[in-house]
C-alpha positions as CSV (number, residue, x, y, z in Angstrom):
1,T,12.1,14.3,13.7
2,E,9.3,15.1,16.2
3,V,8.4,18.2,14.2
4,V,8.2,16.3,10.9
5,E,6.1,13.5,12.6
6,A,3.7,16.1,14.0
7,M,3.2,17.7,10.5
8,L,2.4,14.5,8.7
9,T,-1.3,13.8,7.9
10,G,-1.5,10.0,8.2
11,E,-5.1,9.9,6.9
12,T,-5.8,6.4,5.5
13,A,-8.5,3.7,5.4
14,F,-8.9,0.2,4.2
15,F,-10.1,0.0,0.6
16,R,-10.1,3.8,0.6
17,D,-12.3,5.4,-2.0
18,G,-13.7,2.1,-3.2
19,A,-13.4,2.5,-7.0
20,P,-9.6,2.2,-7.2
21,F,-9.8,-1.1,-5.4
22,E,-12.5,-2.3,-7.7
23,A,-10.3,-1.5,-10.7
24,L,-7.4,-3.3,-9.0
25,R,-9.6,-6.3,-8.3
26,E,-11.3,-6.5,-11.7
27,H,-8.6,-5.4,-14.1
28,V,-5.2,-4.4,-12.9
29,L,-4.3,-7.4,-10.7
30,A,-5.7,-9.8,-13.1
31,E,-3.6,-8.4,-15.9
32,L,-0.5,-8.4,-13.8
33,V,-1.0,-12.0,-12.7
34,R,-1.5,-13.1,-16.3
35,T,1.8,-11.4,-17.4
36,P,4.7,-13.9,-17.3
37,R,7.8,-12.8,-15.3
38,A,10.8,-14.5,-13.9
39,R,10.5,-12.8,-10.5
40,P,7.8,-12.1,-8.0
41,L,5.0,-9.6,-8.7
42,N,6.4,-6.3,-7.2
43,I,4.0,-3.8,-5.7
44,W,5.0,-0.5,-4.0
45,C,2.6,1.4,-1.8
46,A,4.2,4.8,-1.2
47,A,3.1,7.0,1.7
48,S,1.4,4.0,3.3
49,S,0.9,5.5,6.7
50,S,-0.3,2.9,9.2
51,G,-0.7,0.2,6.6
52,Q,-4.3,0.0,5.6
53,E,-3.6,0.4,1.9
54,P,-0.9,-2.3,1.5
55,Y,-3.0,-4.6,3.7
56,S,-6.0,-3.9,1.5
57,I,-3.9,-5.0,-1.5
58,A,-2.7,-8.1,0.3
59,M,-6.3,-9.0,1.2
60,L,-7.4,-8.5,-2.5
61,L,-4.6,-10.9,-3.5
62,A,-5.6,-13.4,-0.8
63,E,-9.1,-13.4,-2.1
64,A,-8.3,-13.9,-5.8
65,Y,-4.7,-15.2,-5.9
66,P,-3.9,-16.8,-2.5
67,H,-0.9,-18.7,-4.0
68,L,0.9,-15.3,-4.6
69,L,1.2,-14.7,-0.8
70,T,3.6,-17.7,-0.5
71,G,6.6,-15.9,-2.0
72,H,5.3,-14.9,-5.4
73,V,4.5,-11.3,-4.6
74,R,6.5,-8.6,-2.9
75,I,4.4,-5.7,-1.4
76,V,6.7,-2.9,-0.2
77,A,5.0,-0.2,1.8
78,T,6.9,3.0,2.6
79,D,6.3,6.1,4.6
80,L,8.3,8.9,6.1
81,S,6.9,8.4,9.6
82,S,8.7,5.9,11.8
83,L,5.7,6.0,14.1
84,A,3.2,5.2,11.4
85,L,5.5,2.4,10.2
86,S,5.7,0.9,13.6
87,R,1.9,0.8,13.9
88,A,1.7,-0.6,10.4
89,R,4.1,-3.4,11.1
90,S,2.0,-4.4,14.2
91,G,-1.0,-4.9,12.0
92,V,-3.3,-3.9,14.9
93,F,-6.3,-1.7,14.3
94,N,-9.1,-0.4,16.5
95,D,-12.9,-0.7,15.8
96,V,-13.1,2.6,14.0
97,E,-10.3,1.8,11.7
98,I,-11.7,-1.6,10.9
99,G,-15.2,-0.1,10.4
100,R,-13.8,2.2,7.7
101,G,-13.8,-0.1,4.7
102,V,-13.6,-3.7,6.1
103,S,-16.8,-5.7,5.6
104,P,-17.9,-8.0,8.4
105,D,-17.1,-11.0,6.1
106,M,-13.5,-9.8,5.5
107,R,-13.1,-8.9,9.1
108,R,-13.9,-12.6,10.0
109,R,-11.5,-13.9,7.4
110,Y,-8.5,-11.6,7.8
111,F,-8.6,-10.3,11.4
112,E,-8.4,-11.8,14.8
113,R,-9.2,-10.2,18.1
114,Y,-6.1,-8.9,19.8
115,D,-6.0,-7.0,23.1
116,G,-9.4,-5.5,22.6
117,K,-8.6,-4.5,19.0
118,Y,-8.2,-6.4,15.7
119,R,-4.9,-7.8,14.3
120,I,-4.5,-8.7,10.7
121,V,-3.8,-12.4,10.2
122,D,-0.2,-13.5,9.8
123,R,-0.5,-14.7,6.2
124,V,-1.6,-11.2,5.2
125,R,0.6,-9.3,7.6
126,T,3.8,-11.0,6.6
127,A,3.1,-10.4,2.9
128,V,3.8,-6.7,3.4
129,E,7.3,-5.3,4.0
130,F,7.5,-1.8,5.6
131,R,10.4,0.6,4.9
132,Q,11.0,4.2,5.8
133,I,11.8,6.5,2.8
134,N,11.4,10.2,2.0
135,L,9.5,10.5,-1.3
136,L,11.1,13.9,-1.9
137,R,14.6,12.3,-2.3
138,D,14.5,8.5,-2.1
139,I,13.2,5.6,-4.1
140,P,12.9,2.1,-2.8
141,P,15.8,-0.1,-4.0
142,F,13.5,-3.0,-5.0
143,A,12.6,-2.1,-8.5
144,P,11.2,-2.9,-10.9
145,F,7.7,-2.5,-9.7
146,D,4.7,-3.8,-11.6
147,L,2.2,-1.6,-9.6
148,V,2.9,1.6,-7.8
149,L,0.3,3.2,-5.6
150,M,1.0,6.8,-4.8
151,R,-2.4,8.0,-3.6
152,N,-3.3,11.1,-1.7
153,V,0.3,12.2,-1.1
154,L,1.4,14.4,-4.0
155,V,-1.4,16.9,-3.2
156,Y,0.9,18.0,-0.3
157,F,3.9,18.7,-2.6
158,D,4.6,21.8,-4.8
159,A,4.5,21.3,-8.6
160,E,8.3,20.9,-8.9
161,S,8.4,18.3,-6.1
162,R,5.4,16.4,-7.6
163,A,7.1,16.2,-11.0
164,A,10.4,15.0,-9.5
165,T,8.7,12.4,-7.3
166,L,6.7,11.1,-10.2
167,R,9.9,10.9,-12.4
168,R,11.6,8.9,-9.6
169,A,8.5,6.6,-9.2
170,C,8.2,6.0,-12.9
171,A,11.9,5.1,-13.1
172,T,11.2,2.2,-10.7
173,M,8.4,0.8,-12.8
174,A,8.6,-2.3,-15.0
175,P,7.5,-2.0,-18.6
176,G,3.8,-2.3,-18.8
177,G,3.5,-1.4,-15.0
178,Y,0.7,0.5,-13.5
179,L,0.8,3.8,-11.5
180,L,-2.3,4.5,-9.4
181,L,-2.6,8.0,-8.1
182,G,-5.3,9.6,-5.9
183,S,-8.1,11.6,-7.4
184,S,-6.9,14.9,-5.9
185,E,-3.2,14.6,-6.9
186,G,-3.4,17.5,-9.3
187,V,-0.8,16.2,-11.8
């Protein structure tokens, strides 16, 4: 376990790469919210590391669709690293992590000072559920997902593992669901 933890990259940032989050804000989330369903909106953030990506999604929803955070959305964030997941669950970030993608206005609305750092506010933090899974063999048992974010992780897999992981991810998706990959995934 210690060897695996040491080998994991864990690179992440709030609203990483900008453009995908603009697309989510302007198009994808609006479409998903308009689509009628008899269950909560289900979102899976795979390889979520210390939680910036799923918390970014939760903040987008809090901005545009705050009612969803009261039981009408399920954001499942997964990672292989138990250390990263522990950090993610705490919702505590340092100045550098906050400075990478969080505007001063969003920092005021969604973070509070906590022991010399910043902690994401409870209504956003509790909207995200963190689970440990291995993308090379597991899928989360909470399907169907309306949105799957698998960004900047497949680049570390060989071609066969990428294909198998994508097949498993697509099998979890609801009809009409969205799959968001990183720009360097090489699929």
